[in-house]
C-alpha positions in Angstrom: 7.0 -31.8 10.8 8.8 -28.6 11.8 7.5 -28.8 15.3 8.1 -32.5 15.6 11.8 -32.7 14.9 11.3 -33.2 11.2 9.0 -36.2 11.6 5.4 -36.4 10.4 2.9 -36.1 13.3 1.1 -39.3 12.0 1.8 -41.9 9.4 -1.5 -41.7 7.5 -1.3 -40.4 3.9 -3.5 -37.7 2.4 -5.1 -38.6 -0.9 -6.0 -36.0 -3.6 -9.7 -36.4 -3.8 -12.0 -34.1 -5.7 -13.1 -32.2 -2.6 -9.5 -31.7 -1.5 -6.9 -33.7 0.6 -8.5 -36.6 2.5 -7.4 -39.3 4.9 -9.9 -41.9 4.0 -10.1 -43.4 7.5 -10.9 -40.0 9.0 -13.4 -39.2 6.2 -15.4 -42.4 6.8 -15.2 -42.1 10.6 -16.9 -38.6 10.5 -19.0 -39.0 7.4 -22.2 -39.9 9.5 -22.1 -36.3 11.0 -22.5 -34.7 7.5 -23.4 -31.1 8.4 -24.1 -31.8 12.1 -21.8 -30.6 14.8 -19.1 -33.1 15.6 -18.9 -33.7 19.3 -15.5 -33.7 21.0 -13.8 -37.1 20.9 -11.7 -38.4 23.7 -9.2 -40.2 21.5 -5.8 -39.0 22.8 -5.5 -42.2 24.9 -6.4 -44.4 22.0 -3.8 -42.6 19.8 -1.1 -42.6 22.4 -0.2 -39.0 21.7 2.7 -37.4 23.5 2.2 -34.1 25.3 4.3 -32.5 22.5 2.0 -34.0 19.8 -1.1 -32.8 21.7 0.4 -29.3 21.9 1.0 -29.2 18.1 -2.6 -30.3 17.4 -3.9 -27.7 19.9 -1.9 -24.9 18.2 -3.2 -25.9 14.7 -6.8 -26.0 16.0 -6.4 -22.7 17.7 -5.2 -21.1 14.5 -7.9 -22.6 12.3 -11.0 -22.8 14.6 -12.7 -19.8 13.1 -12.3 -20.9 9.5 -15.4 -22.4 7.8 -15.5 -25.3 5.4 -15.0 -23.1 2.3 -12.0 -21.4 3.8 -10.4 -24.7 4.7 -11.1 -26.2 1.2 -9.6 -23.1 -0.4 -6.5 -23.3 1.7 -5.9 -26.9 0.8 -6.6 -26.5 -2.9 -4.4 -23.5 -3.4 -2.9 -23.0 -6.9 0.3 -25.0 -7.4 -0.1 -26.5 -3.9 0.4 -30.1 -2.9 -3.2 -31.1 -3.6 -3.3 -29.5 -7.1 0.0 -31.2 -8.0 -1.2 -34.6 -6.9 -4.8 -34.4 -8.1 -5.5 -36.3 -11.3 -9.0 -35.6 -12.7 -8.7 -38.8 -14.8 -8.1 -41.0 -11.8 -11.6 -42.1 -10.9 -10.4 -43.9 -7.8 -8.6 -40.8 -6.5 -5.7 -42.8 -5.2 -3.0 -40.2 -5.7 -1.0 -39.8 -2.5 0.0 -36.3 -1.6 3.6 -36.4 -0.5 4.3 -35.4 3.1 7.5 -33.7 2.0 5.5 -31.7 -0.7 3.0 -30.6 2.0 5.8 -29.6 4.4 7.9 -27.7 1.9 5.0 -25.9 0.3 3.6 -24.6 3.6 7.0 -23.7 4.9 7.5 -21.6 1.8 4.1 -19.9 2.3 5.1 -19.2 5.9 8.4 -17.7 4.9 6.7 -15.5 2.3 4.2 -14.4 4.9 6.9 -13.5 7.4 8.9 -11.6 4.8 5.9 -9.7 3.4 4.5 -8.7 6.8 7.8 -8.0 8.6 6.3 -9.8 11.6 9.5 -11.6 12.4 10.3 -15.2 13.2 7.8 -16.0 16.0 4.4 -15.7 14.5 2.6 -18.9 13.4 2.2 -22.1 15.4 5.3 -21.4 17.3 7.5 -21.9 14.3 10.9 -20.3 14.3 12.2 -19.4 10.9 
């Protein structure tokens, strides 16, 4: 949201599933791949993404492309993070929506802490300026 004038990049909600945050439509779209390599999809025309939105996605992919599944799950299920706050083990349907504001505020806090602790300054991650 920071890079997109405070607006979410997309309207879909993340749900707090056992495995971590999930957008059901995306999950079921790519489920057939299981552990196989997912071939690049040419979906930007279908999604009507602006150049700015494509740029944001490219930056996120560049920063996370070397992470494996375990790393990504651990990042999204961090203690006191948005997933953990929304996840309800007793909800067998796993219909708890993770608030976009909760996600944004939490990771902005993490980014700020990282910048302070590393003394790397305001231009370090995904082009965010703090």
